[in-house]
ZASE-157240 format. One line per field, with one value per residue (C-alpha): residue number from 1; residue in one letter; x, y, z. Coordinates in steps of 0.001 Angstrom, whole numbers, plus 500000, padded with zeros to 6 digits. Layout:
# residues N
k = [NUM | ...]
r = [a | ...]
x = [X | ...]
y = [Y | ...]
z = [Z | ...]
# end
This chain:
# residues 300
k = [1 | 2 | 3 | 4 | 5 | 6 | 7 | 8 | 9 | 10 | 11 | 12 | 13 | 14 | 15 | 16 | 17 | 18 | 19 | 20 | 21 | 22 | 23 | 24 | 25 | 26 | 27 | 28 | 29 | 30 | 31 | 32 | 33 | 34 | 35 | 36 | 37 | 38 | 39 | 40 | 41 | 42 | 43 | 44 | 45 | 46 | 47 | 48 | 49 | 50 | 51 | 52 | 53 | 54 | 55 | 56 | 57 | 58 | 59 | 60 | 61 | 62 | 63 | 64 | 65 | 66 | 67 | 68 | 69 | 70 | 71 | 72 | 73 | 74 | 75 | 76 | 77 | 78 | 79 | 80 | 81 | 82 | 83 | 84 | 85 | 86 | 87 | 88 | 89 | 90 | 91 | 92 | 93 | 94 | 95 | 96 | 97 | 98 | 99 | 100 | 101 | 102 | 103 | 104 | 105 | 106 | 107 | 108 | 109 | 110 | 111 | 112 | 113 | 114 | 115 | 116 | 117 | 118 | 119 | 120 | 121 | 122 | 123 | 124 | 125 | 126 | 127 | 128 | 129 | 130 | 131 | 132 | 133 | 134 | 135 | 136 | 137 | 138 | 139 | 140 | 141 | 142 | 143 | 144 | 145 | 146 | 147 | 148 | 149 | 150 | 151 | 152 | 153 | 154 | 155 | 156 | 157 | 158 | 159 | 160 | 161 | 162 | 163 | 164 | 165 | 166 | 167 | 168 | 169 | 170 | 171 | 172 | 173 | 174 | 175 | 176 | 177 | 178 | 179 | 180 | 181 | 182 | 183 | 184 | 185 | 186 | 187 | 188 | 189 | 190 | 191 | 192 | 193 | 194 | 195 | 196 | 197 | 198 | 199 | 200 | 201 | 202 | 203 | 204 | 205 | 206 | 207 | 208 | 209 | 210 | 211 | 212 | 213 | 214 | 215 | 216 | 217 | 218 | 219 | 220 | 221 | 222 | 223 | 224 | 225 | 226 | 227 | 228 | 229 | 230 | 231 | 232 | 233 | 234 | 235 | 236 | 237 | 238 | 239 | 240 | 241 | 242 | 243 | 244 | 245 | 246 | 247 | 248 | 249 | 250 | 251 | 252 | 253 | 254 | 255 | 256 | 257 | 258 | 259 | 260 | 261 | 262 | 263 | 264 | 265 | 266 | 267 | 268 | 269 | 270 | 271 | 272 | 273 | 274 | 275 | 276 | 277 | 278 | 279 | 280 | 281 | 282 | 283 | 284 | 285 | 286 | 287 | 288 | 289 | 290 | 291 | 292 | 293 | 294 | 295 | 296 | 297 | 298 | 299 | 300]
r = [m | m | k | r | r | a | k | r | i | s | e | w | i | i | e | r | l | i | q | v | s | g | v | l | g | i | i | l | v | l | l | i | f | f | f | l | l | r | n | s | l | p | m | f | q | e | r | s | l | s | d | l | l | l | g | e | k | w | s | p | t | h | g | d | g | h | f | g | m | l | p | l | l | l | g | s | l | y | v | t | v | g | a | l | i | i | a | i | p | l | a | l | a | v | a | i | f | v | a | e | i | a | p | r | w | m | r | e | f | l | k | p | a | i | e | l | i | a | a | i | p | s | v | v | f | g | f | l | g | l | l | v | i | g | p | w | i | a | e | h | v | e | a | i | r | v | g | q | f | a | a | l | g | s | v | m | l | a | f | m | a | l | p | t | i | v | s | i | c | e | d | a | l | h | n | v | p | r | d | i | f | n | s | s | l | a | l | g | a | t | r | w | q | t | i | t | r | a | l | l | p | a | a | r | s | g | i | i | a | g | c | l | l | g | l | g | r | a | i | g | e | t | m | t | v | l | m | v | t | g | n | a | q | v | m | p | q | g | l | e | g | f | l | k | p | i | r | t | m | t | a | t | i | a | a | e | m | g | e | t | a | v | g | s | t | h | f | h | a | l | f | t | i | g | l | f | l | f | i | i | t | f | a | v | n | t | i | a | d | v | i | v | r | r | s | e | k | d | i | a]
x = [499956 | 502996 | 504748 | 501409 | 501150 | 504412 | 504181 | 501296 | 502979 | 506150 | 504212 | 502146 | 505337 | 506645 | 503526 | 503530 | 507311 | 506486 | 503425 | 505675 | 508376 | 505829 | 504421 | 507847 | 508981 | 505839 | 506518 | 510316 | 509106 | 506787 | 509537 | 511861 | 509309 | 508205 | 512040 | 512582 | 509272 | 510192 | 513611 | 512242 | 509288 | 511660 | 512803 | 509246 | 508634 | 511381 | 510772 | 507639 | 507372 | 507535 | 510773 | 512303 | 511356 | 511452 | 514402 | 517139 | 520276 | 521738 | 524219 | 523674 | 526830 | 526124 | 524514 | 521339 | 521528 | 519992 | 518136 | 516658 | 516472 | 515535 | 519116 | 519336 | 516087 | 516727 | 520235 | 518880 | 516360 | 518988 | 520996 | 518020 | 516229 | 519542 | 520327 | 516644 | 517129 | 520224 | 519108 | 515740 | 516278 | 519758 | 517874 | 514650 | 516906 | 518895 | 515645 | 514216 | 517551 | 517560 | 513804 | 513132 | 516379 | 519378 | 519630 | 518868 | 522676 | 523212 | 520386 | 521438 | 524738 | 523514 | 520964 | 523041 | 525632 | 523672 | 522061 | 525780 | 526394 | 524103 | 526390 | 529129 | 529555 | 528591 | 531904 | 533648 | 531371 | 532352 | 535922 | 535599 | 533890 | 536180 | 539494 | 538834 | 535764 | 535457 | 538902 | 538806 | 535755 | 536999 | 540255 | 538386 | 535031 | 535901 | 532565 | 533401 | 536188 | 536004 | 536002 | 532976 | 529443 | 525959 | 526021 | 528649 | 526533 | 523828 | 525899 | 527136 | 523439 | 522516 | 524680 | 523780 | 519951 | 520508 | 520124 | 516675 | 515271 | 516495 | 515491 | 511896 | 511465 | 512603 | 510090 | 507531 | 508063 | 508560 | 505256 | 503296 | 501308 | 503040 | 499889 | 499943 | 503513 | 502534 | 499118 | 501040 | 503404 | 500505 | 498916 | 502001 | 504026 | 507649 | 509470 | 510477 | 506886 | 506058 | 508018 | 507412 | 503736 | 502369 | 504653 | 505653 | 502229 | 501088 | 504283 | 503810 | 502662 | 505748 | 507917 | 506718 | 507163 | 510571 | 511439 | 509829 | 511884 | 514969 | 513975 | 513635 | 517261 | 518862 | 517330 | 518370 | 522039 | 524585 | 528250 | 528424 | 526949 | 528739 | 532194 | 531421 | 528890 | 531159 | 529032 | 528403 | 525525 | 524231 | 520930 | 521379 | 519749 | 518678 | 520650 | 523924 | 523280 | 524139 | 527724 | 528361 | 528939 | 525658 | 524689 | 522092 | 519907 | 521670 | 525070 | 524146 | 523222 | 526195 | 528608 | 527202 | 525748 | 529042 | 530056 | 526676 | 525774 | 522931 | 519763 | 520854 | 518844 | 521321 | 520845 | 517168 | 517412 | 519362 | 516579 | 514072 | 515965 | 515877 | 512053 | 511286 | 513634 | 511754 | 508250 | 509715 | 511117 | 508075 | 505723 | 507752 | 507897 | 504344 | 503319 | 505504 | 503748 | 500445 | 501492 | 503172 | 500071 | 497808 | 499888 | 499639 | 496148 | 495847 | 497861 | 495896]
y = [500083 | 502321 | 501663 | 502189 | 505601 | 506618 | 505679 | 507770 | 510858 | 510495 | 510262 | 513344 | 515236 | 514193 | 515374 | 518638 | 519211 | 518517 | 520869 | 523509 | 523075 | 523378 | 526564 | 527977 | 527203 | 529250 | 531874 | 532015 | 532434 | 535290 | 537236 | 536860 | 538359 | 541159 | 541826 | 542190 | 544193 | 546718 | 547379 | 547732 | 550083 | 553039 | 551989 | 552124 | 555339 | 556786 | 554786 | 553094 | 549381 | 550076 | 552071 | 549178 | 546334 | 547863 | 550126 | 548914 | 550593 | 549261 | 551942 | 552680 | 555062 | 557071 | 560469 | 560037 | 556340 | 554075 | 551038 | 549447 | 545926 | 544655 | 543458 | 541491 | 539804 | 538830 | 537702 | 535488 | 534252 | 533343 | 531508 | 529645 | 528521 | 527706 | 525486 | 523744 | 523134 | 521030 | 519537 | 518328 | 515966 | 514673 | 514184 | 512422 | 510214 | 509197 | 508973 | 506462 | 504223 | 504340 | 503468 | 501195 | 500018 | 499621 | 496427 | 496597 | 496574 | 499659 | 501350 | 501344 | 502788 | 505342 | 507091 | 507939 | 508842 | 511312 | 512802 | 513188 | 515856 | 518127 | 518042 | 519511 | 523400 | 525778 | 527526 | 524277 | 524303 | 528008 | 527288 | 524635 | 526616 | 529742 | 527932 | 525011 | 524636 | 528451 | 529142 | 525665 | 526722 | 530239 | 528978 | 526396 | 528247 | 531301 | 533227 | 533314 | 535795 | 535623 | 532561 | 533986 | 534023 | 533318 | 529572 | 528552 | 529454 | 527438 | 524537 | 524590 | 525268 | 522467 | 520025 | 521623 | 521236 | 517629 | 515735 | 517620 | 516870 | 513281 | 512353 | 513536 | 512216 | 508904 | 508919 | 509826 | 506971 | 504392 | 505356 | 504623 | 501574 | 498418 | 497468 | 499979 | 498568 | 494964 | 495825 | 497806 | 494668 | 492089 | 494288 | 493647 | 496899 | 496692 | 498012 | 501306 | 501823 | 500991 | 503822 | 506317 | 505905 | 504751 | 505422 | 508844 | 510299 | 508626 | 510434 | 513639 | 515595 | 514465 | 515090 | 518643 | 519294 | 518207 | 520664 | 523380 | 522619 | 522422 | 525715 | 527261 | 525617 | 527154 | 530689 | 531081 | 530112 | 532783 | 531923 | 530033 | 532380 | 535131 | 533484 | 532165 | 534711 | 537807 | 540348 | 542471 | 544863 | 544695 | 543944 | 540264 | 540005 | 537091 | 533751 | 535705 | 536568 | 533039 | 533600 | 537021 | 537897 | 538907 | 539598 | 537993 | 539158 | 536924 | 537664 | 541361 | 541330 | 539310 | 541562 | 544877 | 544602 | 544695 | 547946 | 549723 | 552156 | 550911 | 553016 | 554461 | 554328 | 551585 | 549426 | 549553 | 548795 | 545507 | 544477 | 544973 | 542524 | 540292 | 540693 | 539864 | 536772 | 535726 | 536071 | 534309 | 531141 | 531212 | 530980 | 528421 | 526209 | 526447 | 525491 | 522444 | 521531 | 521657 | 519672 | 516930 | 516707 | 516466 | 513801 | 511889 | 512221 | 510872 | 507988 | 507203]
z = [500047 | 500831 | 497614 | 495606 | 497240 | 496827 | 493036 | 492890 | 494557 | 492390 | 489186 | 490258 | 490874 | 487484 | 485568 | 487394 | 486475 | 482975 | 482976 | 484589 | 481777 | 479123 | 480458 | 481141 | 477605 | 476362 | 478863 | 477667 | 474141 | 474919 | 476744 | 473639 | 471603 | 474023 | 474430 | 470764 | 470277 | 473092 | 471391 | 467955 | 468770 | 468438 | 465233 | 463893 | 465220 | 463109 | 460080 | 458412 | 457688 | 453961 | 454284 | 456273 | 454247 | 450909 | 451180 | 448972 | 450698 | 454362 | 455365 | 459094 | 459285 | 456260 | 457262 | 459100 | 458185 | 455690 | 457102 | 453856 | 454871 | 451455 | 450446 | 453686 | 453255 | 449819 | 450957 | 453601 | 450826 | 448245 | 450781 | 452157 | 448898 | 447494 | 450578 | 450385 | 446454 | 447480 | 450614 | 449971 | 447265 | 448808 | 452234 | 450667 | 448812 | 452043 | 454023 | 451280 | 451399 | 455298 | 455730 | 452987 | 451109 | 453456 | 455659 | 459428 | 460449 | 457980 | 458918 | 462440 | 461706 | 459165 | 461080 | 464073 | 461840 | 459864 | 463085 | 464200 | 461563 | 463566 | 466497 | 464328 | 465543 | 462469 | 462884 | 461522 | 458359 | 458296 | 458444 | 455693 | 453473 | 453848 | 453641 | 451580 | 449396 | 448575 | 447255 | 445463 | 443673 | 442994 | 441372 | 439007 | 438155 | 435930 | 436594 | 440414 | 441290 | 445183 | 447506 | 449387 | 447692 | 448241 | 446572 | 449032 | 451739 | 450249 | 450167 | 453657 | 455100 | 453017 | 454885 | 458193 | 457334 | 456130 | 459683 | 460416 | 457216 | 456839 | 460635 | 460120 | 456510 | 457724 | 460509 | 458263 | 456061 | 458883 | 460406 | 457063 | 457689 | 456281 | 454850 | 452262 | 451378 | 451314 | 449307 | 446538 | 446244 | 446282 | 443258 | 441216 | 441720 | 441935 | 445086 | 443422 | 442237 | 445826 | 447371 | 444868 | 444248 | 447668 | 450389 | 449381 | 449079 | 452206 | 454039 | 452279 | 455117 | 457338 | 454563 | 454079 | 457576 | 457740 | 454814 | 456514 | 459870 | 457322 | 456389 | 459806 | 460485 | 457345 | 457941 | 461392 | 460732 | 461654 | 461795 | 458686 | 456353 | 458263 | 457200 | 453811 | 451761 | 451706 | 453729 | 450697 | 451677 | 447788 | 446064 | 444592 | 441273 | 439073 | 439007 | 439149 | 442711 | 443602 | 442369 | 443981 | 447586 | 449760 | 453597 | 455295 | 458060 | 460737 | 459724 | 459829 | 463376 | 464330 | 462587 | 463912 | 467205 | 469043 | 467681 | 468018 | 470760 | 472875 | 472257 | 468877 | 465582 | 464615 | 467756 | 467403 | 463498 | 464569 | 467061 | 464479 | 461969 | 465067 | 465272 | 461794 | 462045 | 464945 | 463180 | 460199 | 461968 | 464511 | 461404 | 459782 | 462837 | 463695 | 459855 | 460361 | 463638 | 462224 | 459082 | 461553 | 463603 | 460528 | 459531 | 462762 | 462606 | 458891 | 459704 | 462931]
# end
């Protein structure tokens, strides 16, 4: 009787701790949002939202300061989209191989090895791109004059987002009921036809969610893009923009915050960039969470 009562008390304590942790997590996110908003409000009083988002020049030290964030937004867009174009097909192929093709012993080795990539510090990817990959590409590709450019940031971010996308896509494929797989084979479909026409459509929601979370991982990266994209405050244009230096939103905050006077217009402008980044990543993660929940509901 005493053991049963002690077990109930311990379970009640654990449940309350989990609830408190969840509530604290929500409170922490709200505090971060209000902190960014409070330090961004002075900027909205000095500049209109359209001037900030559509301004084509970022030069805080020139005259009264130019705080157009469009070059930074486009720089982040170029690097992130390029990373997804590289990462999604590669990650999906790896997820299919791990989930459906690789033997069990290989699967048990490959999945932890891929997830281990996420443990590599971003500065290591930055050094690799800055000192090895970038100079090698600039030496062998005539169209690229310097070893720091947008496409290099995309390549680095693609490998950094790979573990997230692979893990979620593999779980989505693994959670598809095996009856779908077996029924497709029983109807005469080949193994590859079953994977492409039965499993992938059934796991579509989970795959989309994995891609969105990979997007959130890529768009929030700082050190790697700071080191390999050149940090040029220019407007990227067309496909040639991938071959030229650019600057992202995260790199701008990292490069300039330490040299900015507290309370200045430049200071509040950097917090405004942080606020926009927070809103973008929060929206992406929320959409991904909704898709994951819908996928689990459909499978159930």
